VEXTOR-749391 format. One record per residue (C-alpha): residue in three letters; x, y, z. Coordinates in Angstrom, 1 decimal, always signed. Last residue first. Example, Ala and Ser with C-alpha at 12.3 -4.5 7.8 and 13.67 -1.06 7.14 Angstrom:
! residues 2
residuo:Ser east:+13.7 north:-1.1 up:+7.1
residuo:Ala east:+12.3 north:-4.5 up:+7.8
! end
This chain:
! residues 213
residuo:Gly east:+110.4 north:+344.3 up:+279.4
residuo:Leu east:+109.2 north:+347.9 up:+279.2
residuo:Thr east:+105.5 north:+348.4 up:+278.4
residuo:Ala east:+104.7 north:+351.3 up:+276.2
residuo:Arg east:+101.3 north:+352.8 up:+275.8
residuo:His east:+100.4 north:+355.2 up:+273.0
residuo:Ala east:+97.5 north:+357.6 up:+272.3
residuo:Gly east:+95.1 north:+356.6 up:+275.0
residuo:His east:+91.5 north:+355.5 up:+274.2
residuo:Pro east:+91.5 north:+353.2 up:+271.1
residuo:Arg east:+90.5 north:+354.7 up:+267.7
residuo:Arg east:+87.5 north:+353.0 up:+266.1
residuo:Asp east:+85.0 north:+355.7 up:+267.2
residuo:Arg east:+87.2 north:+358.5 up:+265.7
residuo:Asp east:+87.3 north:+356.6 up:+262.3
residuo:Ala east:+83.5 north:+356.2 up:+262.4
residuo:Arg east:+83.1 north:+360.0 up:+263.0
residuo:Arg east:+85.4 north:+360.8 up:+260.1
residuo:Thr east:+83.5 north:+358.5 up:+257.8
residuo:Arg east:+80.2 north:+359.9 up:+258.8
residuo:Arg east:+81.3 north:+363.4 up:+258.2
residuo:Arg east:+82.7 north:+362.5 up:+254.8
residuo:Arg east:+79.4 north:+360.8 up:+253.8
residuo:Val east:+77.4 north:+363.8 up:+254.9
residuo:Ala east:+79.6 north:+366.1 up:+252.8
residuo:Ser east:+79.4 north:+363.8 up:+249.7
residuo:Val east:+75.6 north:+363.6 up:+250.0
residuo:Thr east:+75.3 north:+367.4 up:+250.3
residuo:Gly east:+77.6 north:+368.0 up:+247.3
residuo:Ile east:+75.7 north:+365.5 up:+245.1
residuo:Thr east:+72.4 north:+367.0 up:+246.1
residuo:Val east:+73.6 north:+370.6 up:+245.4
residuo:Met east:+74.9 north:+369.5 up:+242.0
residuo:Val east:+71.7 north:+367.8 up:+241.1
residuo:Ala east:+69.6 north:+370.7 up:+242.3
residuo:Gly east:+71.7 north:+373.2 up:+240.2
residuo:Tyr east:+71.2 north:+371.1 up:+237.1
residuo:Ala east:+67.5 north:+370.8 up:+237.7
residuo:Leu east:+67.3 north:+374.6 up:+238.2
residuo:Leu east:+69.2 north:+375.2 up:+235.0
residuo:Val east:+66.9 north:+372.8 up:+233.1
residuo:Gly east:+63.8 north:+374.4 up:+234.6
residuo:Ala east:+65.0 north:+377.9 up:+233.7
residuo:Ile east:+65.6 north:+376.8 up:+230.1
residuo:Ala east:+62.1 north:+375.4 up:+230.0
residuo:Pro east:+60.5 north:+378.4 up:+231.6
residuo:Val east:+62.3 north:+380.7 up:+229.1
residuo:Leu east:+61.3 north:+378.6 up:+226.1
residuo:Trp east:+57.6 north:+378.0 up:+226.9
residuo:Ser east:+56.2 north:+381.3 up:+225.4
residuo:Arg east:+58.5 north:+380.9 up:+222.4
residuo:Ser east:+55.8 north:+379.5 up:+220.1
residuo:Gly east:+56.6 north:+378.3 up:+216.6
residuo:Asn east:+60.2 north:+379.5 up:+216.9
residuo:Val east:+61.3 north:+377.0 up:+219.6
residuo:Leu east:+59.0 north:+374.1 up:+218.7
residuo:Gln east:+59.6 north:+374.4 up:+215.0
residuo:Asn east:+63.3 north:+374.9 up:+215.5
residuo:Val east:+63.4 north:+371.7 up:+217.6
residuo:Val east:+61.9 north:+369.8 up:+214.7
residuo:Gly east:+64.4 north:+371.5 up:+212.4
residuo:Val east:+67.3 north:+369.9 up:+214.3
residuo:Asp east:+66.8 north:+366.7 up:+212.3
residuo:Pro east:+69.7 north:+367.4 up:+209.9
residuo:Leu east:+71.6 north:+370.7 up:+210.4
residuo:Ser east:+71.9 north:+373.2 up:+207.5
residuo:Tyr east:+74.2 north:+376.1 up:+206.7
residuo:Trp east:+74.1 north:+379.4 up:+204.8
residuo:Val east:+71.0 north:+378.8 up:+202.7
residuo:Val east:+70.7 north:+381.8 up:+200.5
residuo:Gly east:+68.4 north:+384.7 up:+201.1
residuo:Arg east:+64.8 north:+385.9 up:+201.2
residuo:Val east:+64.4 north:+386.2 up:+197.4
residuo:Gln east:+60.9 north:+387.3 up:+196.2
residuo:Ala east:+61.9 north:+390.8 up:+195.3
residuo:Ala east:+64.8 north:+389.6 up:+193.2
residuo:Thr east:+62.4 north:+387.7 up:+191.0
residuo:Val east:+61.9 north:+383.9 up:+190.8
residuo:Pro east:+61.0 north:+382.4 up:+187.5
residuo:Ala east:+57.7 north:+380.5 up:+187.4
residuo:Pro east:+56.7 north:+376.8 up:+187.5
residuo:Asp east:+59.5 north:+375.5 up:+189.7
residuo:Pro east:+61.9 north:+373.2 up:+187.7
residuo:Leu east:+60.8 north:+369.7 up:+186.7
residuo:Ala east:+61.6 north:+366.2 up:+188.0
residuo:Asn east:+61.7 north:+367.2 up:+191.6
residuo:Asn east:+64.0 north:+365.5 up:+194.2
residuo:Asp east:+66.7 north:+368.2 up:+194.0
residuo:Gly east:+64.0 north:+370.9 up:+194.0
residuo:Lys east:+64.3 north:+373.3 up:+191.1
residuo:Leu east:+64.9 north:+377.0 up:+190.8
residuo:Thr east:+65.0 north:+379.4 up:+187.8
residuo:Phe east:+66.3 north:+382.8 up:+188.8
residuo:Thr east:+65.5 north:+386.3 up:+187.6
residuo:Arg east:+67.9 north:+389.2 up:+187.4
residuo:Ser east:+67.5 north:+392.9 up:+186.8
residuo:Gly east:+70.1 north:+394.8 up:+184.8
residuo:Asp east:+67.7 north:+396.8 up:+182.7
residuo:Ser east:+68.5 north:+394.6 up:+179.6
residuo:Ser east:+67.4 north:+391.5 up:+181.5
residuo:Ser east:+69.6 north:+388.9 up:+183.3
residuo:Ala east:+68.7 north:+385.2 up:+183.5
residuo:Val east:+70.1 north:+382.7 up:+186.1
residuo:Ser east:+69.8 north:+379.0 up:+185.8
residuo:Val east:+69.6 north:+375.9 up:+188.0
residuo:Val east:+69.2 north:+377.6 up:+191.4
residuo:Arg east:+68.4 north:+375.1 up:+194.1
residuo:His east:+65.2 north:+375.1 up:+196.1
residuo:Ser east:+64.0 north:+376.6 up:+199.5
residuo:Ile east:+60.3 north:+377.5 up:+199.4
residuo:Val east:+58.6 north:+380.3 up:+201.3
residuo:Ala east:+55.1 north:+381.2 up:+202.7
residuo:Pro east:+55.3 north:+384.6 up:+204.4
residuo:Gln east:+53.7 north:+386.7 up:+201.6
residuo:Gly east:+55.4 north:+389.9 up:+200.3
residuo:Ser east:+56.2 north:+388.4 up:+196.9
residuo:Thr east:+54.2 north:+385.2 up:+196.4
residuo:Ile east:+56.0 north:+381.9 up:+196.7
residuo:Gln east:+58.6 north:+383.8 up:+198.8
residuo:Tyr east:+62.2 north:+382.6 up:+198.2
residuo:Thr east:+64.8 north:+380.6 up:+199.9
residuo:Val east:+67.8 north:+379.9 up:+197.7
residuo:Val east:+70.0 north:+376.8 up:+197.6
residuo:Asp east:+73.0 north:+377.9 up:+195.5
residuo:Gly east:+74.0 north:+375.7 up:+192.6
residuo:Ile east:+73.9 north:+378.5 up:+190.0
residuo:Arg east:+75.1 north:+381.6 up:+191.7
residuo:Ile east:+73.6 north:+384.3 up:+193.9
residuo:Asp east:+76.0 north:+387.3 up:+194.5
residuo:Glu east:+74.1 north:+389.7 up:+192.3
residuo:Val east:+71.0 north:+388.9 up:+194.3
residuo:Pro east:+72.6 north:+390.3 up:+197.4
residuo:Thr east:+72.5 north:+387.7 up:+200.2
residuo:Pro east:+70.3 north:+387.6 up:+203.4
residuo:Arg east:+71.3 north:+384.4 up:+205.3
residuo:Val east:+69.1 north:+381.4 up:+205.6
residuo:Val east:+69.8 north:+378.9 up:+208.4
residuo:Leu east:+68.1 north:+375.7 up:+207.4
residuo:Leu east:+67.2 north:+373.0 up:+210.0
residuo:Thr east:+66.4 north:+369.6 up:+208.4
residuo:Gly east:+63.2 north:+367.9 up:+209.5
residuo:Pro east:+62.3 north:+366.8 up:+206.0
residuo:Pro east:+65.3 north:+365.8 up:+204.0
residuo:Leu east:+67.9 north:+368.4 up:+202.7
residuo:Thr east:+70.4 north:+366.6 up:+200.4
residuo:Pro east:+68.3 north:+363.5 up:+199.8
residuo:Asp east:+65.8 north:+364.9 up:+199.2
residuo:Met east:+65.1 north:+368.5 up:+198.4
residuo:Ser east:+61.4 north:+368.2 up:+197.4
residuo:Gln east:+60.7 north:+365.9 up:+200.3
residuo:Thr east:+58.6 north:+368.4 up:+202.3
residuo:Leu east:+58.8 north:+370.3 up:+205.6
residuo:Val east:+62.3 north:+371.7 up:+205.7
residuo:Thr east:+62.6 north:+373.9 up:+208.8
residuo:Leu east:+63.7 north:+377.5 up:+208.8
residuo:Pro east:+66.1 north:+379.6 up:+210.9
residuo:Thr east:+66.4 north:+383.2 up:+209.5
residuo:Ser east:+69.7 north:+385.2 up:+209.3
residuo:Gly east:+70.3 north:+388.7 up:+210.5
residuo:Thr east:+73.9 north:+387.7 up:+211.5
residuo:Ala east:+73.6 north:+388.1 up:+215.3
residuo:Lys east:+70.0 north:+387.1 up:+215.5
residuo:Pro east:+70.6 north:+383.9 up:+213.5
residuo:Val east:+73.7 north:+383.0 up:+215.5
residuo:Val east:+72.0 north:+383.6 up:+218.9
residuo:Ile east:+68.6 north:+382.0 up:+218.4
residuo:Leu east:+68.6 north:+378.5 up:+216.8
residuo:Val east:+72.3 north:+377.6 up:+216.8
residuo:Val east:+73.3 north:+379.3 up:+220.0
residuo:Ala east:+70.2 north:+378.2 up:+221.9
residuo:Leu east:+70.7 north:+374.6 up:+220.6
residuo:Gly east:+74.2 north:+374.6 up:+222.0
residuo:Ala east:+73.1 north:+375.9 up:+225.4
residuo:Val east:+70.4 north:+373.3 up:+225.6
residuo:Leu east:+72.8 north:+370.6 up:+224.7
residuo:Leu east:+75.5 north:+371.8 up:+227.1
residuo:Leu east:+73.0 north:+371.8 up:+230.0
residuo:Leu east:+71.8 north:+368.4 up:+229.1
residuo:Gly east:+75.3 north:+367.0 up:+228.9
residuo:Thr east:+76.2 north:+368.5 up:+232.3
residuo:Ser east:+73.1 north:+367.0 up:+233.9
residuo:Leu east:+73.7 north:+363.6 up:+232.3
residuo:Gly east:+77.4 north:+363.5 up:+233.2
residuo:Leu east:+76.8 north:+364.5 up:+236.8
residuo:Met east:+74.1 north:+361.9 up:+237.2
residuo:Val east:+76.2 north:+359.2 up:+235.6
residuo:Ala east:+79.2 north:+360.0 up:+237.7
residuo:Arg east:+77.2 north:+359.9 up:+240.9
residuo:Val east:+75.5 north:+356.7 up:+239.9
residuo:Val east:+78.9 north:+355.1 up:+239.1
residuo:Ala east:+80.4 north:+356.2 up:+242.4
residuo:Lys east:+77.5 north:+354.8 up:+244.2
residuo:Trp east:+77.8 north:+351.5 up:+242.3
residuo:Gly east:+81.3 north:+350.8 up:+243.5
residuo:Thr east:+83.6 north:+353.3 up:+245.0
residuo:Val east:+83.5 north:+356.4 up:+247.2
residuo:Thr east:+86.9 north:+356.5 up:+249.0
residuo:Ser east:+87.5 north:+356.2 up:+252.8
residuo:Gly east:+90.8 north:+356.5 up:+254.5
residuo:Thr east:+91.6 north:+354.4 up:+257.6
residuo:Val east:+93.5 north:+355.9 up:+260.5
residuo:Ser east:+95.4 north:+353.7 up:+262.8
residuo:Ser east:+95.8 north:+353.8 up:+266.6
residuo:Gly east:+98.7 north:+352.6 up:+268.7
residuo:Thr east:+99.7 north:+349.9 up:+271.1
residuo:Val east:+103.4 north:+349.6 up:+271.6
residuo:Thr east:+105.1 north:+346.6 up:+273.3
residuo:Ser east:+108.6 north:+346.9 up:+274.6
residuo:Gly east:+111.2 north:+344.2 up:+274.2
residuo:Ala east:+113.7 north:+346.4 up:+272.6
residuo:Pro east:+113.5 north:+350.0 up:+273.8
residuo:Ile east:+111.1 north:+352.5 up:+272.0
residuo:Met east:+112.9 north:+355.4 up:+270.4
! end
């Protein structure tokens, strides 16, 4: 206890919090780097992981024949489906010529069965006035469209057209993310050291001095 009439001179400690535009810049950098990392991871799952795991094929719509349902640039994930499970209304991807890589994805408008049990399909683009010229046989069918994502087909063209750039690109994104996090951590550590040093410099020499009256 300090007697009445005495004078006490002490020191005070002032905390420091990052505020203002520096805090905004830090939050924006962290948000952008995290969002970019999540975007790359999500695209990798949609374009590579899910198709590989299910035996599906990612394809890109290039024409307007399926407008407005599947406009150009839409990503299609086509899953192998037994021909006996294909129904009217399904969007089927088939080879224009059996055994050749070129394919079309159109909607089934009718199904025909022959006496030997084989099936053929009549397909039509949603935006086309007439059905496709020839019935599609089971040998031509690649599968049924499982799901689609608008505008992601452009990314699919880049990824699956030539994957030589994919690994370096992902590595670059991860390195950039790591660099941002290291920079943020370093700046924060330097700022804390400067704040502690400034607080020590502001403290008067001598802890407490009491003068009795």
